N, C-alpha and C positions, 0 to 999 in steps of 0.2 A: 145396771151392773156398773160398778166403780172399779177403781184401780188404786194401787198403792200410790201415796203422794209423799213429797218432801217439801216442807214449808220453811222458808228463810224469813225470820222476822227480827226487827229491831224493836225492843220494847220490854214489856213485862210478860211473865209466864206464871201461871198457877197450876197446881195439881189439884184435880177434883176427884173426889171419891166416887167411883162409878155406882156404889151401893146407896148413895144419897139421892133418893128419888126427888127430893125437894130441889137440890142443886141442879140436877139434870133437867128437871122440868122447867126451871127458870132459864137455863141455857136454851133449851128447845123453844120456849115461848118468847125468847129475847127479852125476858123481864129482869135478868141479872143486872145489877147495879153497875158492874164493870162494863157490860155491853152497852148500857145506856150512856155512860160516861164517854165510852169510846165514840159512839155515834154523835153525841153532842159536840165533841171536840174535833171531829174529823179524822179519827184514828181508825185503823183497820182492826178487825178482831177475827179470830178463828177458834173453833173448839173441835175436839175430836177425841178418839180413843187411842191410847198408846198400844204398842206391839203387845200381844198377850191380854189386852184389855184389863190389866190389873189397875189402871187408873185412867182418868181423862185429863186433858190439858186445856187450858184457856190462854190464848196469846192475845195481847193488845199492844198495839203499837203501829208500826209500818210494815206492810208486807213487801219484801224485797224480791221475793221469788217463790213461786208455787210451781214445783217441778213434778213431773211423773208422766206416765203414758198418756193421760188425758188432759195434761197441762203443758206448761212450757218444758222444753228440753234443755234450754240453756238461758241463763241470766247473766248480764254483765253490768257492774256498776264501776265507774271510774272513781278516782279519788275525790273529786269535787262533788259528784253526785252523792256518794256515800257520806261525806262530811255534811252536806246539806240535809240529807235524809235524817241523819242522826241528830243534828241541831234542831231541826224542825220538830221531831218527834219528841225529844226532851222537853221542848217548850210546851207542846200540847199536853204531854203527861203531866207536867207541873200544874197546868191550868185545870186539868181534869180532877185533880186531887187523889188520883190513884198513887198509891205509895209503893215504892221500890225503886231499885237502881236499874235503869234500862241496860239491857245487854243484847248481844246477838244470840238468837235462838235458832237452832237447826233441828227441826222436829220432824221425825218420821211418822207418817200416819198410814197404818195398813188398811187395805181394803177390808170392809166388814160384810 
C-alpha cells in the first residue's frame, strides 16, 4: 500500500501518454533512453502518474525532495547548496545530451 507523494526536482520533465504501451513498458523495464542517459551521467530519475491518471510524467535531474507520509516530511536547502545542485545538474544534463531547459519541478503523485 502506498501513499500520495510530492517530488521536488531540478532538471527536465516530460509528459508521457498513459495509453502508449510502448513508452510505459520502456519506463517499467528501464530501457527508456532518457533513463539510461540519467543513470550514465549520475542523474536522478522518477516517473509516475499524474492526478486523475490522464498522463504520466518523467523527471530527470536532481531530486531535491521526496515528500509524503511514507517519505520525508521536510526538506531544506540553503542558498549555497541550491546553487551547487543547480550548477552540477546543468553540467550533467549537458553531458547527457538530453535537450531542454532545466527548471524546478514540483510534482504531485497520487497513490494508485
